[in-house]
PDB file of N, CA, C and O in Angstrom:
ATOM      1  N   MET A   1      39.874  -6.268  -3.038  1.00  0.00           N
ATOM      2  CA  MET A   1      39.001  -6.634  -1.944  1.00  0.00           C
ATOM      3  C   MET A   1      39.785  -7.549  -1.006  1.00  0.00           C
ATOM      4  O   MET A   1      40.524  -8.426  -1.453  1.00  0.00           O
ATOM      5  N   ARG A   2      39.619  -7.341   0.270  1.00  0.00           N
ATOM      6  CA  ARG A   2      40.341  -8.135   1.269  1.00  0.00           C
ATOM      7  C   ARG A   2      39.908  -9.603   1.239  1.00  0.00           C
ATOM      8  O   ARG A   2      38.797  -9.943   0.833  1.00  0.00           O
ATOM      9  N   ASP A   3      40.825 -10.449   1.682  1.00  0.00           N
ATOM     10  CA  ASP A   3      40.552 -11.891   1.711  1.00  0.00           C
ATOM     11  C   ASP A   3      39.304 -12.215   2.517  1.00  0.00           C
ATOM     12  O   ASP A   3      38.539 -13.105   2.143  1.00  0.00           O
ATOM     13  N   GLU A   4      39.088 -11.504   3.621  1.00  0.00           N
ATOM     14  CA  GLU A   4      37.933 -11.796   4.477  1.00  0.00           C
ATOM     15  C   GLU A   4      36.625 -11.622   3.708  1.00  0.00           C
ATOM     16  O   GLU A   4      35.691 -12.406   3.875  1.00  0.00           O
ATOM     17  N   LEU A   5      36.562 -10.593   2.869  1.00  0.00           N
ATOM     18  CA  LEU A   5      35.346 -10.361   2.092  1.00  0.00           C
ATOM     19  C   LEU A   5      35.198 -11.380   0.980  1.00  0.00           C
ATOM     20  O   LEU A   5      34.087 -11.820   0.683  1.00  0.00           O
ATOM     21  N   THR A   6      36.302 -11.758   0.363  1.00  0.00           N
ATOM     22  CA  THR A   6      36.261 -12.791  -0.671  1.00  0.00           C
ATOM     23  C   THR A   6      35.776 -14.109  -0.079  1.00  0.00           C
ATOM     24  O   THR A   6      34.972 -14.813  -0.691  1.00  0.00           O
ATOM     25  N   ILE A   7      36.258 -14.433   1.095  1.00  0.00           N
ATOM     26  CA  ILE A   7      35.828 -15.654   1.783  1.00  0.00           C
ATOM     27  C   ILE A   7      34.347 -15.567   2.130  1.00  0.00           C
ATOM     28  O   ILE A   7      33.614 -16.542   1.963  1.00  0.00           O
ATOM     29  N   ALA A   8      33.899 -14.409   2.611  1.00  0.00           N
ATOM     30  CA  ALA A   8      32.489 -14.230   2.970  1.00  0.00           C
ATOM     31  C   ALA A   8      31.588 -14.399   1.749  1.00  0.00           C
ATOM     32  O   ALA A   8      30.503 -14.971   1.856  1.00  0.00           O
ATOM     33  N   ILE A   9      32.026 -13.907   0.594  1.00  0.00           N
ATOM     34  CA  ILE A   9      31.241 -14.088  -0.637  1.00  0.00           C
ATOM     35  C   ILE A   9      31.192 -15.569  -0.997  1.00  0.00           C
ATOM     36  O   ILE A   9      30.140 -16.073  -1.391  1.00  0.00           O
ATOM     37  N   GLY A  10      32.302 -16.264  -0.867  1.00  0.00           N
ATOM     38  CA  GLY A  10      32.333 -17.702  -1.129  1.00  0.00           C
ATOM     39  C   GLY A  10      31.401 -18.465  -0.199  1.00  0.00           C
ATOM     40  O   GLY A  10      30.709 -19.392  -0.621  1.00  0.00           O
ATOM     41  N   GLU A  11      31.389 -18.074   1.050  1.00  0.00           N
ATOM     42  CA  GLU A  11      30.488 -18.706   2.018  1.00  0.00           C
ATOM     43  C   GLU A  11      29.032 -18.403   1.685  1.00  0.00           C
ATOM     44  O   GLU A  11      28.155 -19.240   1.900  1.00  0.00           O
ATOM     45  N   LEU A  12      28.778 -17.217   1.163  1.00  0.00           N
ATOM     46  CA  LEU A  12      27.419 -16.862   0.755  1.00  0.00           C
ATOM     47  C   LEU A  12      26.964 -17.770  -0.385  1.00  0.00           C
ATOM     48  O   LEU A  12      25.828 -18.246  -0.394  1.00  0.00           O
ATOM     49  N   TYR A  13      27.856 -18.007  -1.344  1.00  0.00           N
ATOM     50  CA  TYR A  13      27.536 -18.941  -2.436  1.00  0.00           C
ATOM     51  C   TYR A  13      27.233 -20.328  -1.887  1.00  0.00           C
ATOM     52  O   TYR A  13      26.290 -20.979  -2.337  1.00  0.00           O
ATOM     53  N   GLN A  14      28.018 -20.785  -0.925  1.00  0.00           N
ATOM     54  CA  GLN A  14      27.767 -22.096  -0.323  1.00  0.00           C
ATOM     55  C   GLN A  14      26.423 -22.109   0.401  1.00  0.00           C
ATOM     56  O   GLN A  14      25.688 -23.095   0.351  1.00  0.00           O
ATOM     57  N   GLY A  15      26.116 -21.019   1.063  1.00  0.00           N
ATOM     58  CA  GLY A  15      24.900 -20.938   1.852  1.00  0.00           C
ATOM     59  C   GLY A  15      23.613 -20.919   1.055  1.00  0.00           C
ATOM     60  O   GLY A  15      22.549 -21.223   1.594  1.00  0.00           O
ATOM     61  N   ILE A  16      23.690 -20.567  -0.225  1.00  0.00           N
ATOM     62  CA  ILE A  16      22.470 -20.518  -1.032  1.00  0.00           C
ATOM     63  C   ILE A  16      22.179 -21.840  -1.728  1.00  0.00           C
ATOM     64  O   ILE A  16      21.201 -21.954  -2.466  1.00  0.00           O
ATOM     65  N   ARG A  17      23.011 -22.822  -1.497  1.00  0.00           N
ATOM     66  CA  ARG A  17      22.777 -24.131  -2.126  1.00  0.00           C
ATOM     67  C   ARG A  17      21.464 -24.715  -1.635  1.00  0.00           C
ATOM     68  O   ARG A  17      21.106 -24.588  -0.464  1.00  0.00           O
ATOM     69  N   HIS A  18      20.762 -25.350  -2.546  1.00  0.00           N
ATOM     70  CA  HIS A  18      19.416 -25.851  -2.252  1.00  0.00           C
ATOM     71  C   HIS A  18      19.358 -26.798  -1.067  1.00  0.00           C
ATOM     72  O   HIS A  18      18.410 -26.748  -0.283  1.00  0.00           O
ATOM     73  N   GLU A  19      20.346 -27.653  -0.925  1.00  0.00           N
ATOM     74  CA  GLU A  19      20.256 -28.655   0.143  1.00  0.00           C
ATOM     75  C   GLU A  19      20.213 -28.026   1.536  1.00  0.00           C
ATOM     76  O   GLU A  19      19.761 -28.664   2.486  1.00  0.00           O
ATOM     77  N   HIS A  20      20.675 -26.793   1.666  1.00  0.00           N
ATOM     78  CA  HIS A  20      20.619 -26.110   2.956  1.00  0.00           C
ATOM     79  C   HIS A  20      19.220 -25.604   3.299  1.00  0.00           C
ATOM     80  O   HIS A  20      18.933 -25.312   4.460  1.00  0.00           O
ATOM     81  N   TRP A  21      18.353 -25.499   2.298  1.00  0.00           N
ATOM     82  CA  TRP A  21      17.071 -24.833   2.497  1.00  0.00           C
ATOM     83  C   TRP A  21      15.858 -25.727   2.332  1.00  0.00           C
ATOM     84  O   TRP A  21      14.737 -25.281   2.575  1.00  0.00           O
ATOM     85  N   HIS A  22      16.048 -26.977   1.926  1.00  0.00           N
ATOM     86  CA  HIS A  22      14.900 -27.887   1.804  1.00  0.00           C
ATOM     87  C   HIS A  22      14.234 -28.029   3.165  1.00  0.00           C
ATOM     88  O   HIS A  22      14.902 -28.269   4.170  1.00  0.00           O
ATOM     89  N   GLY A  23      12.931 -27.881   3.189  1.00  0.00           N
ATOM     90  CA  GLY A  23      12.180 -28.001   4.431  1.00  0.00           C
ATOM     91  C   GLY A  23      12.042 -26.693   5.190  1.00  0.00           C
ATOM     92  O   GLY A  23      11.318 -26.629   6.183  1.00  0.00           O
ATOM     93  N   ARG A  24      12.711 -25.671   4.745  1.00  0.00           N
ATOM     94  CA  ARG A  24      12.589 -24.339   5.344  1.00  0.00           C
ATOM     95  C   ARG A  24      11.753 -23.469   4.412  1.00  0.00           C
ATOM     96  O   ARG A  24      11.477 -23.855   3.276  1.00  0.00           O
ATOM     97  N   THR A  25      11.356 -22.314   4.886  1.00  0.00           N
ATOM     98  CA  THR A  25      10.527 -21.445   4.062  1.00  0.00           C
ATOM     99  C   THR A  25      11.374 -20.435   3.282  1.00  0.00           C
ATOM    100  O   THR A  25      12.535 -20.179   3.599  1.00  0.00           O
ATOM    101  N   PHE A  26      10.749 -19.882   2.264  1.00  0.00           N
ATOM    102  CA  PHE A  26      11.402 -18.819   1.502  1.00  0.00           C
ATOM    103  C   PHE A  26      11.675 -17.621   2.410  1.00  0.00           C
ATOM    104  O   PHE A  26      12.696 -16.948   2.263  1.00  0.00           O
ATOM    105  N   ARG A  27      10.775 -17.358   3.337  1.00  0.00           N
ATOM    106  CA  ARG A  27      10.978 -16.255   4.285  1.00  0.00           C
ATOM    107  C   ARG A  27      12.258 -16.478   5.099  1.00  0.00           C
ATOM    108  O   ARG A  27      13.039 -15.546   5.290  1.00  0.00           O
ATOM    109  N   GLN A  28      12.474 -17.690   5.572  1.00  0.00           N
ATOM    110  CA  GLN A  28      13.688 -17.990   6.330  1.00  0.00           C
ATOM    111  C   GLN A  28      14.926 -17.769   5.470  1.00  0.00           C
ATOM    112  O   GLN A  28      15.933 -17.233   5.933  1.00  0.00           O
ATOM    113  N   PHE A  29      14.834 -18.193   4.210  1.00  0.00           N
ATOM    114  CA  PHE A  29      15.963 -17.974   3.315  1.00  0.00           C
ATOM    115  C   PHE A  29      16.268 -16.491   3.188  1.00  0.00           C
ATOM    116  O   PHE A  29      17.414 -16.074   3.357  1.00  0.00           O
ATOM    117  N   TRP A  30      15.244 -15.688   2.891  1.00  0.00           N
ATOM    118  CA  TRP A  30      15.470 -14.265   2.659  1.00  0.00           C
ATOM    119  C   TRP A  30      15.918 -13.533   3.923  1.00  0.00           C
ATOM    120  O   TRP A  30      16.710 -12.594   3.843  1.00  0.00           O
ATOM    121  N   GLU A  31      15.431 -13.942   5.066  1.00  0.00           N
ATOM    122  CA  GLU A  31      15.903 -13.322   6.308  1.00  0.00           C
ATOM    123  C   GLU A  31      17.385 -13.592   6.501  1.00  0.00           C
ATOM    124  O   GLU A  31      18.146 -12.691   6.854  1.00  0.00           O
ATOM    125  N   TRP A  32      17.793 -14.832   6.270  1.00  0.00           N
ATOM    126  CA  TRP A  32      19.208 -15.182   6.388  1.00  0.00           C
ATOM    127  C   TRP A  32      20.034 -14.434   5.345  1.00  0.00           C
ATOM    128  O   TRP A  32      21.045 -13.817   5.680  1.00  0.00           O
ATOM    129  N   PHE A  33      19.608 -14.487   4.082  1.00  0.00           N
ATOM    130  CA  PHE A  33      20.368 -13.895   2.992  1.00  0.00           C
ATOM    131  C   PHE A  33      20.543 -12.394   3.193  1.00  0.00           C
ATOM    132  O   PHE A  33      21.653 -11.878   3.062  1.00  0.00           O
ATOM    133  N   ASN A  34      19.476 -11.701   3.506  1.00  0.00           N
ATOM    134  CA  ASN A  34      19.567 -10.253   3.700  1.00  0.00           C
ATOM    135  C   ASN A  34      20.456  -9.894   4.890  1.00  0.00           C
ATOM    136  O   ASN A  34      21.259  -8.965   4.809  1.00  0.00           O
ATOM    137  N   ALA A  35      20.314 -10.623   5.981  1.00  0.00           N
ATOM    138  CA  ALA A  35      21.142 -10.349   7.164  1.00  0.00           C
ATOM    139  C   ALA A  35      22.616 -10.591   6.849  1.00  0.00           C
ATOM    140  O   ALA A  35      23.477  -9.816   7.266  1.00  0.00           O
ATOM    141  N   ARG A  36      22.902 -11.642   6.129  1.00  0.00           N
ATOM    142  CA  ARG A  36      24.299 -11.954   5.792  1.00  0.00           C
ATOM    143  C   ARG A  36      24.885 -10.891   4.864  1.00  0.00           C
ATOM    144  O   ARG A  36      26.033 -10.484   5.041  1.00  0.00           O
ATOM    145  N   CYS A  37      24.115 -10.441   3.884  1.00  0.00           N
ATOM    146  CA  CYS A  37      24.594  -9.385   2.986  1.00  0.00           C
ATOM    147  C   CYS A  37      24.876  -8.103   3.756  1.00  0.00           C
ATOM    148  O   CYS A  37      25.870  -7.427   3.493  1.00  0.00           O
ATOM    149  N   ILE A  38      24.011  -7.766   4.703  1.00  0.00           N
ATOM    150  CA  ILE A  38      24.220  -6.571   5.524  1.00  0.00           C
ATOM    151  C   ILE A  38      25.501  -6.703   6.330  1.00  0.00           C
ATOM    152  O   ILE A  38      26.259  -5.741   6.450  1.00  0.00           O
ATOM    153  N   GLN A  39      25.751  -7.882   6.883  1.00  0.00           N
ATOM    154  CA  GLN A  39      26.994  -8.106   7.637  1.00  0.00           C
ATOM    155  C   GLN A  39      28.217  -7.933   6.750  1.00  0.00           C
ATOM    156  O   GLN A  39      29.201  -7.313   7.155  1.00  0.00           O
ATOM    157  N   ILE A  40      28.158  -8.472   5.558  1.00  0.00           N
ATOM    158  CA  ILE A  40      29.299  -8.398   4.645  1.00  0.00           C
ATOM    159  C   ILE A  40      29.563  -6.944   4.251  1.00  0.00           C
ATOM    160  O   ILE A  40      30.707  -6.490   4.271  1.00  0.00           O
ATOM    161  N   VAL A  41      28.517  -6.228   3.897  1.00  0.00           N
ATOM    162  CA  VAL A  41      28.684  -4.817   3.525  1.00  0.00           C
ATOM    163  C   VAL A  41      29.193  -4.012   4.716  1.00  0.00           C
ATOM    164  O   VAL A  41      30.024  -3.119   4.549  1.00  0.00           O
ATOM    165  N   GLY A  42      28.711  -4.315   5.895  1.00  0.00           N
ATOM    166  CA  GLY A  42      29.148  -3.609   7.094  1.00  0.00           C
ATOM    167  C   GLY A  42      30.619  -3.815   7.408  1.00  0.00           C
ATOM    168  O   GLY A  42      31.245  -2.966   8.042  1.00  0.00           O
ATOM    169  N   ALA A  43      31.173  -4.934   6.968  1.00  0.00           N
ATOM    170  CA  ALA A  43      32.584  -5.225   7.225  1.00  0.00           C
ATOM    171  C   ALA A  43      33.512  -4.626   6.174  1.00  0.00           C
ATOM    172  O   ALA A  43      34.733  -4.650   6.331  1.00  0.00           O
ATOM    173  N   ALA A  44      32.932  -4.089   5.107  1.00  0.00           N
ATOM    174  CA  ALA A  44      33.740  -3.566   4.009  1.00  0.00           C
ATOM    175  C   ALA A  44      34.196  -2.137   4.286  1.00  0.00           C
ATOM    176  O   ALA A  44      33.531  -1.365   4.976  1.00  0.00           O
ATOM    177  N   ASP A  45      35.341  -1.823   3.726  1.00  0.00           N
ATOM    178  CA  ASP A  45      35.833  -0.446   3.737  1.00  0.00           C
ATOM    179  C   ASP A  45      35.192   0.301   2.572  1.00  0.00           C
ATOM    180  O   ASP A  45      34.721  -0.321   1.620  1.00  0.00           O
ATOM    181  N   ALA A  46      35.173   1.614   2.642  1.00  0.00           N
ATOM    182  CA  ALA A  46      34.548   2.431   1.601  1.00  0.00           C
ATOM    183  C   ALA A  46      35.123   2.126   0.220  1.00  0.00           C
ATOM    184  O   ALA A  46      34.383   2.100  -0.763  1.00  0.00           O
ATOM    185  N   GLY A  47      36.417   1.899   0.135  1.00  0.00           N
ATOM    186  CA  GLY A  47      37.048   1.617  -1.145  1.00  0.00           C
ATOM    187  C   GLY A  47      36.715   0.249  -1.724  1.00  0.00           C
ATOM    188  O   GLY A  47      37.013  -0.017  -2.888  1.00  0.00           O
ATOM    189  N   GLU A  48      36.113  -0.605  -0.942  1.00  0.00           N
ATOM    190  CA  GLU A  48      35.766  -1.962  -1.395  1.00  0.00           C
ATOM    191  C   GLU A  48      34.324  -2.078  -1.853  1.00  0.00           C
ATOM    192  O   GLU A  48      33.938  -3.091  -2.436  1.00  0.00           O
ATOM    193  N   LEU A  49      33.529  -1.059  -1.597  1.00  0.00           N
ATOM    194  CA  LEU A  49      32.085  -1.164  -1.814  1.00  0.00           C
ATOM    195  C   LEU A  49      31.700  -1.358  -3.272  1.00  0.00           C
ATOM    196  O   LEU A  49      30.765  -2.107  -3.554  1.00  0.00           O
ATOM    197  N   ASP A  50      32.383  -0.714  -4.203  1.00  0.00           N
ATOM    198  CA  ASP A  50      32.019  -0.873  -5.618  1.00  0.00           C
ATOM    199  C   ASP A  50      32.220  -2.309  -6.078  1.00  0.00           C
ATOM    200  O   ASP A  50      31.334  -2.895  -6.699  1.00  0.00           O
ATOM    201  N   GLU A  51      33.372  -2.870  -5.778  1.00  0.00           N
ATOM    202  CA  GLU A  51      33.629  -4.264  -6.168  1.00  0.00           C
ATOM    203  C   GLU A  51      32.696  -5.208  -5.426  1.00  0.00           C
ATOM    204  O   GLU A  51      32.204  -6.180  -6.000  1.00  0.00           O
ATOM    205  N   LEU A  52      32.455  -4.929  -4.164  1.00  0.00           N
ATOM    206  CA  LEU A  52      31.570  -5.773  -3.374  1.00  0.00           C
ATOM    207  C   LEU A  52      30.156  -5.754  -3.931  1.00  0.00           C
ATOM    208  O   LEU A  52      29.487  -6.787  -3.958  1.00  0.00           O
ATOM    209  N   GLU A  53      29.697  -4.598  -4.373  1.00  0.00           N
ATOM    210  CA  GLU A  53      28.361  -4.505  -4.960  1.00  0.00           C
ATOM    211  C   GLU A  53      28.241  -5.423  -6.170  1.00  0.00           C
ATOM    212  O   GLU A  53      27.244  -6.128  -6.326  1.00  0.00           O
ATOM    213  N   VAL A  54      29.248  -5.412  -7.017  1.00  0.00           N
ATOM    214  CA  VAL A  54      29.248  -6.273  -8.207  1.00  0.00           C
ATOM    215  C   VAL A  54      29.179  -7.736  -7.792  1.00  0.00           C
ATOM    216  O   VAL A  54      28.400  -8.508  -8.351  1.00  0.00           O
ATOM    217  N   ARG A  55      29.982  -8.112  -6.826  1.00  0.00           N
ATOM    218  CA  ARG A  55      30.011  -9.513  -6.365  1.00  0.00           C
ATOM    219  C   ARG A  55      28.685  -9.929  -5.748  1.00  0.00           C
ATOM    220  O   ARG A  55      28.212 -11.039  -5.989  1.00  0.00           O
ATOM    221  N   LEU A  56      28.076  -9.045  -4.950  1.00  0.00           N
ATOM    222  CA  LEU A  56      26.790  -9.368  -4.323  1.00  0.00           C
ATOM    223  C   LEU A  56      25.675  -9.451  -5.355  1.00  0.00           C
ATOM    224  O   LEU A  56      24.760 -10.263  -5.213  1.00  0.00           O
ATOM    225  N   LEU A  57      25.738  -8.633  -6.380  1.00  0.00           N
ATOM    226  CA  LEU A  57      24.742  -8.725  -7.454  1.00  0.00           C
ATOM    227  C   LEU A  57      24.877 -10.043  -8.213  1.00  0.00           C
ATOM    228  O   LEU A  57      23.881 -10.600  -8.675  1.00  0.00           O
ATOM    229  N   GLU A  58      26.097 -10.537  -8.341  1.00  0.00           N
ATOM    230  CA  GLU A  58      26.302 -11.849  -8.963  1.00  0.00           C
ATOM    231  C   GLU A  58      25.673 -12.952  -8.114  1.00  0.00           C
ATOM    232  O   GLU A  58      25.045 -13.866  -8.648  1.00  0.00           O
ATOM    233  N   VAL A  59      25.838 -12.871  -6.810  1.00  0.00           N
ATOM    234  CA  VAL A  59      25.216 -13.856  -5.923  1.00  0.00           C
ATOM    235  C   VAL A  59      23.701 -13.739  -6.031  1.00  0.00           C
ATOM    236  O   VAL A  59      23.000 -14.749  -6.097  1.00  0.00           O
ATOM    237  N   ARG A  60      23.197 -12.515  -6.050  1.00  0.00           N
ATOM    238  CA  ARG A  60      21.744 -12.296  -6.154  1.00  0.00           C
ATOM    239  C   ARG A  60      21.198 -12.910  -7.446  1.00  0.00           C
ATOM    240  O   ARG A  60      20.104 -13.475  -7.442  1.00  0.00           O
ATOM    241  N   ALA A  61      21.935 -12.810  -8.536  1.00  0.00           N
ATOM    242  CA  ALA A  61      21.505 -13.428  -9.792  1.00  0.00           C
ATOM    243  C   ALA A  61      21.413 -14.944  -9.637  1.00  0.00           C
ATOM    244  O   ALA A  61      20.488 -15.566 -10.158  1.00  0.00           O
ATOM    245  N   GLU A  62      22.367 -15.539  -8.923  1.00  0.00           N
ATOM    246  CA  GLU A  62      22.316 -16.985  -8.650  1.00  0.00           C
ATOM    247  C   GLU A  62      21.090 -17.339  -7.808  1.00  0.00           C
ATOM    248  O   GLU A  62      20.451 -18.368  -8.029  1.00  0.00           O
ATOM    249  N   VAL A  63      20.773 -16.484  -6.851  1.00  0.00           N
ATOM    250  CA  VAL A  63      19.597 -16.690  -6.002  1.00  0.00           C
ATOM    251  C   VAL A  63      18.338 -16.688  -6.855  1.00  0.00           C
ATOM    252  O   VAL A  63      17.477 -17.555  -6.706  1.00  0.00           O
ATOM    253  N   GLU A  64      18.235 -15.720  -7.741  1.00  0.00           N
ATOM    254  CA  GLU A  64      17.064 -15.636  -8.609  1.00  0.00           C
ATOM    255  C   GLU A  64      16.999 -16.832  -9.559  1.00  0.00           C
ATOM    256  O   GLU A  64      15.930 -17.409  -9.762  1.00  0.00           O
ATOM    257  N   ASP A  65      18.141 -17.204 -10.138  1.00  0.00           N
ATOM    258  CA  ASP A  65      18.182 -18.371 -11.022  1.00  0.00           C
ATOM    259  C   ASP A  65      17.831 -19.646 -10.267  1.00  0.00           C
ATOM    260  O   ASP A  65      17.291 -20.587 -10.848  1.00  0.00           O
ATOM    261  N   GLY A  66      18.135 -19.676  -8.982  1.00  0.00           N
ATOM    262  CA  GLY A  66      17.849 -20.841  -8.157  1.00  0.00           C
ATOM    263  C   GLY A  66      16.388 -20.967  -7.736  1.00  0.00           C
ATOM    264  O   GLY A  66      16.002 -21.964  -7.126  1.00  0.00           O
ATOM    265  N   GLY A  67      15.580 -19.968  -8.058  1.00  0.00           N
ATOM    266  CA  GLY A  67      14.148 -20.053  -7.768  1.00  0.00           C
ATOM    267  C   GLY A  67      13.726 -19.511  -6.416  1.00  0.00           C
ATOM    268  O   GLY A  67      12.594 -19.737  -5.990  1.00  0.00           O
ATOM    269  N   TYR A  68      14.610 -18.801  -5.734  1.00  0.00           N
ATOM    270  CA  TYR A  68      14.269 -18.265  -4.419  1.00  0.00           C
ATOM    271  C   TYR A  68      13.496 -16.953  -4.484  1.00  0.00           C
ATOM    272  O   TYR A  68      12.880 -16.550  -3.498  1.00  0.00           O
ATOM    273  N   ALA A  69      13.520 -16.289  -5.624  1.00  0.00           N
ATOM    274  CA  ALA A  69      12.807 -15.018  -5.764  1.00  0.00           C
ATOM    275  C   ALA A  69      11.336 -15.323  -6.035  1.00  0.00           C
ATOM    276  O   ALA A  69      10.940 -15.596  -7.168  1.00  0.00           O
ATOM    277  N   VAL A  70      10.546 -15.273  -4.986  1.00  0.00           N
ATOM    278  CA  VAL A  70       9.120 -15.587  -5.097  1.00  0.00           C
ATOM    279  C   VAL A  70       8.302 -14.367  -4.686  1.00  0.00           C
ATOM    280  O   VAL A  70       8.801 -13.457  -4.025  1.00  0.00           O
ATOM    281  N   ALA A  71       7.048 -14.369  -5.089  1.00  0.00           N
ATOM    282  CA  ALA A  71       6.139 -13.296  -4.702  1.00  0.00           C
ATOM    283  C   ALA A  71       5.932 -13.328  -3.185  1.00  0.00           C
ATOM    284  O   ALA A  71       6.078 -14.375  -2.555  1.00  0.00           O
ATOM    285  N   SER A  72       5.599 -12.192  -2.617  1.00  0.00           N
ATOM    286  CA  SER A  72       5.466 -12.086  -1.159  1.00  0.00           C
ATOM    287  C   SER A  72       4.411 -13.032  -0.592  1.00  0.00           C
ATOM    288  O   SER A  72       4.513 -13.438   0.566  1.00  0.00           O
ATOM    289  N   ASP A  73       3.405 -13.388  -1.377  1.00  0.00           N
ATOM    290  CA  ASP A  73       2.388 -14.312  -0.865  1.00  0.00           C
ATOM    291  C   ASP A  73       2.887 -15.756  -0.800  1.00  0.00           C
ATOM    292  O   ASP A  73       2.174 -16.632  -0.312  1.00  0.00           O
ATOM    293  N   ARG A  74       4.102 -16.011  -1.286  1.00  0.00           N
ATOM    294  CA  ARG A  74       4.678 -17.358  -1.235  1.00  0.00           C
ATOM    295  C   ARG A  74       5.804 -17.486  -0.218  1.00  0.00           C
ATOM    296  O   ARG A  74       6.409 -18.552  -0.106  1.00  0.00           O
ATOM    297  N   LEU A  75       6.097 -16.430   0.520  1.00  0.00           N
ATOM    298  CA  LEU A  75       7.241 -16.457   1.422  1.00  0.00           C
ATOM    299  C   LEU A  75       7.151 -17.542   2.496  1.00  0.00           C
ATOM    300  O   LEU A  75       8.182 -18.028   2.960  1.00  0.00           O
ATOM    301  N   ASP A  76       5.965 -17.922   2.889  1.00  0.00           N
ATOM    302  CA  ASP A  76       5.821 -18.930   3.939  1.00  0.00           C
ATOM    303  C   ASP A  76       5.712 -20.355   3.380  1.00  0.00           C
ATOM    304  O   ASP A  76       5.492 -21.299   4.138  1.00  0.00           O
ATOM    305  N   GLU A  77       5.863 -20.510   2.087  1.00  0.00           N
ATOM    306  CA  GLU A  77       5.880 -21.849   1.479  1.00  0.00           C
ATOM    307  C   GLU A  77       7.215 -22.519   1.810  1.00  0.00           C
ATOM    308  O   GLU A  77       8.244 -21.860   1.954  1.00  0.00           O
ATOM    309  N   VAL A  78       7.167 -23.813   1.922  1.00  0.00           N
ATOM    310  CA  VAL A  78       8.370 -24.598   2.209  1.00  0.00           C
ATOM    311  C   VAL A  78       9.116 -24.849   0.906  1.00  0.00           C
ATOM    312  O   VAL A  78       8.512 -25.146  -0.125  1.00  0.00           O
ATOM    313  N   ILE A  79      10.420 -24.725   0.970  1.00  0.00           N
ATOM    314  CA  ILE A  79      11.270 -24.976  -0.201  1.00  0.00           C
ATOM    315  C   ILE A  79      11.423 -26.482  -0.347  1.00  0.00           C
ATOM    316  O   ILE A  79      11.827 -27.184   0.580  1.00  0.00           O
ATOM    317  N   GLU A  80      11.089 -26.949  -1.535  1.00  0.00           N
ATOM    318  CA  GLU A  80      11.142 -28.381  -1.826  1.00  0.00           C
ATOM    319  C   GLU A  80      12.361 -28.683  -2.699  1.00  0.00           C
ATOM    320  O   GLU A  80      12.822 -27.821  -3.446  1.00  0.00           O
ATOM    321  N   PRO A  81      12.877 -29.904  -2.603  1.00  0.00           N
ATOM    322  CA  PRO A  81      13.990 -30.289  -3.482  1.00  0.00           C
ATOM    323  C   PRO A  81      13.529 -30.249  -4.943  1.00  0.00           C
ATOM    324  O   PRO A  81      12.362 -30.517  -5.230  1.00  0.00           O
ATOM    325  N   PRO A  82      14.435 -29.917  -5.864  1.00  0.00           N
ATOM    326  CA  PRO A  82      14.057 -29.944  -7.287  1.00  0.00           C
ATOM    327  C   PRO A  82      13.743 -31.367  -7.710  1.00  0.00           C
ATOM    328  O   PRO A  82      14.311 -32.325  -7.185  1.00  0.00           O
ATOM    329  N   MET A  83      12.858 -31.492  -8.639  1.00  0.00           N
ATOM    330  CA  MET A  83      12.465 -32.821  -9.137  1.00  0.00           C
ATOM    331  C   MET A  83      13.465 -33.333 -10.130  1.00  0.00           C
ATOM    332  O   MET A  83      13.304 -34.434 -10.657  1.00  0.00           O
TER     333      MET A  83
END
């Protein structure tokens, strides 16, 4: 995978950190996250897609572990700092 994509994945990991999202809604998070993933995939060559899929699924697992995966009726709730 090219350096640009590796860097983009690293930036995605940085972007999902909780301190960036406190006071914003889950909807805002998901709009940003989905748009960024689409940009990253769009920049990839066909031969990079398999590895990129694995890397993006790893980020998605971190997102879910971080508590961002909420039911659709909670998307407009504000993300609060962990206690």
